[in-house]
N, C-alpha and C positions, 0 to 999 in steps of 0.2 A: 801026657804033655803037662807042662808046668802051668800054674795059674796065670802066669804072665802071658804065655802063648795063647791060652784059652781067651784071656781078656782081649788080646790083640786081634784074634780071629773074630770074636764077636763084634768088637768095635768096627773092624773093617767091613764086615757083612752088613751091619746095621747102617753105618753112614753111607755106604755105597748104595744100599737098597733104598734108603730114603731119598738120596740124591736122584736116583733114576726115576723114582715115583714122582718127585716134585718136578723134574724136568718134563716128564711125559704129560703131567697135568697142565703145566704152564704152557706147553706147546699147543694144547687144545684151547685153553682159556685166553691166551694172550696173542694168538695169531691175528694178523690184520684181517679186517672184515670189510665187506662192501658197504658203502654209505647207505643209510636207511632213507627211505622215501619220506617226503614231507608229510607230517601227520595231518589228519583232517582238521577242518576249521573248528570243530567242537572239541579238540583235544584240551585237556586240563590246562588252565592258565598257570604260569610259573613265575615266581619272583627269583631273580638271580642277584645275590648279594656278593659283592667283591670288595673285601678290605684291601686298601692300598697303602703302601708306606715306602717312600723312596723310589728310586729308579733302578729296577733290576735289569740284568742283561735281557735284551729282547722285550723290554717293557712295552713298546708301542705295538708290535704284532700280537703279543699275548692279550693286551687289553682290548685291542681292536677286534680280536676274534669274538668277543662277547657281543659285538654289534652285527656279526655276520652269520648268526644262527638261523638255520632253516626251520623255524618253528612259528606257528600262527599267532600265538598270543603270549608274550612274556614281557616283563619289565626288568630293567637293569639298574641296580642301585650300587653306586660306588660309595665307600665309606673311608674317610681319612680323619686322623685325629687332629692334625694341625693345618691350618689354612696356608701356612708357609712351606708345607712339604713340597719338594721339587716335582712330585708327580701330579700336583693339582693342575698346572697349565696343560699337561698332556691329556688328562681326563676331560677337561673342559673343551679342548680342541676336538677330541673324538666325539663328544656329545654334539657339538655344533655341526660336525661333518656328517652325522647320521640322524637327521631330524625324524626319520621314519621309525626310529626305535624309541620306545618310551624309556628314557634314561634320565638319571639325576645323580648329583653328587651331594652327599651329606657330610658335614664337617662338625666335629665335636669329639670330646673325650670324656665320656661318663664312665668312671672306673667302678665296675661291679665285681672285679676279681683281680688277682695278681697277674692275669694273662692279658697282655696288651692287645693281642689279636682278637680275643673274645670281647674285650671292651670296645674295640673298633667295630665289631660286627653287631653289637647290641642295638645301636640306633637303626641299622639296616633291617634287622629282624623285626623290630617294632614298626618300621615304616612299610614293610612288605604288605601288599594288599591281597595276595593270593594264598590259597591253602597249601600249595606246594612251594617249598623254598629251597634253593640251592645256596650253600655257602661255599664259595670257590676262591682259592688263592689267586693273587694277581699274576703269578707266573705260570698258570695253567694255559696251554695253547688249546683252545676249544675247537674241535672240528665242527662242521656245519650241523651235524646230527647229534651234537652233544646232549641237548635236552631230551631228544627222542630216545637215545640210548639209555639215559638214566631212567626215564619213565618205563621203558621196556624191561628193565631189570627188576622192577618192583613186582613182588608176589604177595599173596594174602598174608603170609607170615613175616613180611618184611617190616622192619622199623626204620631202616636207614640204608641208602645205597651210596657207596663210596667208590673212589678210584685211587690207587696208589699212583705216584708219578712214574712215567718212563722217561729216563734221561735221553735227550736228543740234542743234536747239533753241538757236540762237545768240541772244544778248541784247546789243544794242548794235552800233555800227558795226564795231568791231574784231573781234568774234566773226564777223560776216558776212564780213570780209576773210579770216579764218582758214578759213571754209567755202570761199571762192574758192581758197585754197591747197589744202586737203585734197581737195576734191571734183572740181571741173571742171579742175583742173590736175594734182595729184599722182596721184590715183586713176586719172585718164584715162591717164596715161603708164605707170603700173604695169600696168594691164590691157593696154595696147599691147605692152609687153615680154612679159607672160605669154602673150599670143596668138601672139607670135613664137617662143615656146619658150625664152625667156631670162628667166623670171620671177625676181624677187628676193624674199627673205623679208621679212616685215613683222612686227615684234615685238609688235604689238597682239594678234594671235592666231597661235600657231604650234602646229600639230597634227602630232605626231610618232608614228611607230611606233617604240617604244623601241629595237628592234634596229638601226635605221638610225643613231641617234646613238651607241649603245653600241659598234657596230663601228668607229666613228671614234675611240673613246677615251673616250666618256661625256660628260656635260654639261660637264666641266671644259674641253673643247676650245673651247667657245663663249667662253672668256675669252682666246683668242688674238687676238681683235679687241676693240676697245673697245666696239663695238656687237654685241650677241649675235645680231641678225638678219643682220648682214653675215657673221659667222662661220658662221651656219647655212647661208646661201647657199653658201658655199665648201665646207662639209662635204658638202652634198647634191650639188653639182656634181662634187666629187672622187670621189664614189661612183658617178658615171655616171647619176644620177637627176635629176628635175626638181622645182623648186619650182612649185607650182600655187596660183593664187588662187581662192578660192571665188567663185562667181558672186553678184553683189549684195553689196557689202561690208557689214560689220556697223557699227552706229551707235556714235558717240561723242558723247554730249550735251556741249555746250560751255559753255552759260551765258554769263556775262559775261567778256570778255577786254579787256586793255589793249594799247595799241600795243607796249609794251615786252615783254609776255608773248609776243605773236605773233612779234616780231622774234627774241627769244632762242630760241624753239622752232625756228623756221625756220633760224636761223643754226647752231644745234647740229646739226640734221639735215644741213645743207649741208656742214659740216665733217666729219661722220662719213662721208657719201657720198664726199667727195673723198679722205679718208684710206683708205677701203676699196676703192673702185672708181674710180680717177682717170681711166681712159680713158672710162668711161661717164659720168663727171661732166663732161667737156669739152663735149659738145653742149648741156648745159644753158644755156650762154651764149646760145643761140638760142631759149630758151623764152619764152613769152608773146607778146603782140601788138606789142611794141616793134620787133623786127627787121623784120617785114613792113611795119609802118607807115613806118619809115625808108626801106625799099626802095621803097614806093609813092610816097613824097614825092620821092625822087630821080628816079624815072621820070617823074613828073608834071612836075617842074621841067625835065627834059631836053627834054620835048616841049611846053613853054610852056603847060602846063595848071595848074590850081589845086592846089598841093600840099596845101592845107588840106582841100579836098574829097576828095582821094585818101586822106588819113589818116582822115577821118571814114568814108569808104566801107569801108576795110579793117577798122577797129576795129568798126564796126557789124556787118559780116559775121562777124567773129571772135567777138564776144561774143554775137551772135544764135545762133550755133551752140552755144556753151557753154550758153546759156539753154535751148535745146532739150534738151540732154543732162541738165541739172539737172531739168527738168520730167519727162523720161522716167524718170529714176532716183528721183524723189520726194524730191530734195534741197531744202533751203531755197532759195527764190528770191524775192527782193523786187524792187520796182520800181527800187531803187537798185543792182541787181547790176552794171551797167556801171561805176559808180563804185568799187565794191568790187574789181572785177577790174582796173581801171586802177591802183589803189593797189598791188595785188599785182604787176602787171607792171612798174611803175616800180621796185618794190623788188627784183625778181628779179636785175637786174645787180649790185646792191649785195650781195645774198646770195651770188651766184656768186663775187665777189671775196672776200667774207668766208670762203667755203669754202677758198680757196687760202691766204689770209694770216692768218686767225684760227685759234686752236687751243684757247684756254682757254674753258671755259664752266662753268656751275653746273647740275646736274641734281638736283632735289629736295633742295637744300641741300648737295650733294656737289660740291666743286671737282674738275673733271676736265679732261683735255687730250686732243684728238685727235692731237696731235703726238708723243705718247709711247705706247709699246706697253704692253699690259696686263701684269700680273705673269704669269709663265709658269705655266700650270697643271701640276699633277703628273699626268702621264698615263703 
């Protein structure tokens, strides 16, 4: 056989093999689990810091979920940069409606880095009174056992517990495409890396033991990278510890999305991954169903078989496995899922190239660049 045929055969076997292994692992790690019982009264006290900025889709239920946690002792700290932010009245109303929860809103913008989210979290981290601290995005929908599940995931070799987002409540075609990115693609590979012992931090939820970060120089060191989760990964690994993912990721309700919103978000993440972990970013060129489909078509043509049938067979198998994962995890799954996944997989090569050659993007109204270093923190 020619080198081209050998290459196609190897590519097909490797991509399909990794796909099946990732699906099987994610079906175990991401399946829905029964709610944990309320911890005892002497469970460790936890500070929950939530940076807020603007009004996201489902802002009220996601922020309210922080007041409804079944945990004996926690404080809730909201952080906003500007007192005129439209989310401020909502936060104040929720605090007033839940007087039984120790909650407060901190306003101010001390710029310790080029990362506006980290700058917003800085005052909350410093104000937190407990040894265990969660930094959680405002669009995370927290289940009642949110804190218990984070604490239960901690091991002796753990430096940080995180959760990728699982897209839920999509409205419209492009929100379903974003679910295909977040759930059956990105979460699947993040859990594969975690199960291999090389987990990466995910900024949606980061559960710290304060001493781990303070020993590295404090929260300012997270400004050494443009993305605070990339910096967190490096801090934990430098300490000889592991980043772990909580089993069954926490939900992020999406609502309606446009094609441009999905592209900008995915392109930004691609640029940040390439800037922080270029060697791990390289294999992403083989992500999705496109490489095995091309390999199958090449092999079929070489043996005078129908390349169209070969492509259909590979993609049907590929997306059928992803559909089984989505069903097992309880993620959104519509009859049009194959179309959503095809759009995702056709977009992946464009995003991969964007990661290498793009650098400028806008995050919540802030112009940023993955090609420049953050302002050096004072450590």
